[in-house]
C-alpha angles and dihedrals in degrees: 000000000000093000093050091051092049093049091054091050093048093053085057090056096250136121133245132219120202120187122203129191097224136041085219091067097057100078092059092045093047091051094048093044094047089051095049107032106033092205138120108283123191123202126208127185140122098266092067122093119253092253094053092047091050091050090053092045093053092046090055096047094047094051093247098113105061092186128040121194119191154135120257099298091064090078086082095057114121117234132196092216116358113194103174145005120213116192109192117206090006094185091065119128092217094072088073114084101218103188136036107011103013119213145138113239089201094053090043088053089059093050092047090049088054095046094049095034095234131132125262125200120205110198126196141133086209109036124199120260090247093054092047090051093049088052089052091050091050094244089115128041110231117219116183125202105218098196141026126266110276089010091281112167124243113260120254106249118211127189109218116204102211097182111129088357123142104262130199097198105298092342121088122219091246091056091041089057092049092051091051092048088048092053091047090060091049096251134127132252126204121205117197122205115157096207124088127206131045102283131355095214131041111192139176110246093209100050108012094239111157125211110244140182109264090213098045110023089228127123113270123230118241114229104194101192088071101019093240136141115222132188109220090204105055105011096241112156133196137167117259111249115208095226133070118255092218108042102008092238119154094211096106115165137192117235122196133002134269127179093276093055090044092053092046092052093050091047088059098044098041103027093169097053118100105232129190127193122207123190140111090286100050094044101050095104111086109258094014093113094052093045088055094046090052088054092053097047090045088060097242090122126079103175125028118199120186151133126249088303083084098045100068124083104317119143113216106172094189096048104109099155128054121187120193102201099194119019095161101077094082096048097072114036139136089232113082088213095060095094089051091052090046093055095046096051090043089055097038093053091041085057091069089068123093099357092148132047095296113085117243133226128200123202117196116196113210141158088206106057093156096052105133097225091050096047091045092052094048101040099037107023135238095301092061091043094050087049089056093046094046088050089053093045088050094054092046094043092233122144134324081035094049134021126238134209113186116201106198128191133181135182141152086257118059091208091060093056091048092047092053095048093044088051088047094049090050091054096057105114109262094226089060098047089077090054097060143024121255122203123192156304085239134152115267114252086249093048098186131036133170089346098309130104118233133214134168145197119206123205116195127187135167091214116067097195090053092050091049086050090057096043103052098060089033094060091055089050094050088055090061099046108113089220090057089074093064099054142044109248136179136177114219115193112202092007114205096192121045100180 
């Protein structure tokens, strides 16, 4: 679909911009586009050197590059004559810049298409609730693909109740047998676990003390290959000491599973199987991701283990089994978007199974097989699931039925953050307070990060234009508040992450 749209735009002498959620997807897109289009293609993403990025930027500006492929920052690329914008996996959280200059590349694509009077295509098998609601309202035109590419059949999705089941680490006996059967048939199995590292918690068996990051007060993840504890929030790293800081006991145990531990478990049980692990740790070296993808496509890999890096857009013709190791994390979360993210990830990773002539099977391991969101998703599909979520959001007046602006503050002293937000709240125009709801100041769900205490003030309104009218003068006022000089603060409109 994308290629046909681009071909049509090129014949008109115009250029095309394609936004992708992950750097890892660019090599396969480049290969397909070069084969099909035979035009100059520029690539823009954060892993490029400045010189490479500038060269691509200039080729697009001068009209020499007819196609630009890039991650979210590519939305700022200048074009001589832009004819279409395509946003692949439009629902993906990575399109939101969450620090520094905050913006949503997807939403900016819509604004840019309006300004330049060109079409924009938002592609997704699991659209965001905002996009679905815009389609219902008639703001977007909804086009549905009724069948998979190449006529492949949809995979069969099974919920596996693992309560009281025999487990091999994080893998149930039932899933293990399915993996073995898959390998015997010379097919590939993909195991999805969206948690890198070896174990997410290191605990003293005698007193229950847990190793936490001194800068975030959050459990540190154990990385066994270098015997290091790593905070996945601030990046703080320290060596694992084999005695408890509280009681000096040497009975230190690992709780939970990450991709490294999952790989170790399967290597012990299936020593003859060729296994590959794809996550942020294993793909840090330049070219590592492409090398691993080449191994997968060449047939030299039996089991793929990975995080959400494997869930998006990849085409693995020999993968016939997908195992979702832990489906329960998204069912109980402080973030109201967690269930939506869970459903999107489950269906995205399930879509890697059975993409060629062999039918696919998906096994979802869970301790909560009767959970209504999970059963609705599996038994009735994403459309019905989204209908249920949108109904809940409407009753609770949550986005997309309202609009949020989140003022965050962080400081080494919690009282400084609280003081600034209290001052900020008091400076909201009194006439506008009646037209919206104000929540806070309250501590952020992750209260401490990188040595700073975090608090937030949430503004909610059912009228976007009214909220914008409030924010524009308020931001100028915030810059003048004396307490603002003692904190780091940011205003996030349409926040995608409330933590």
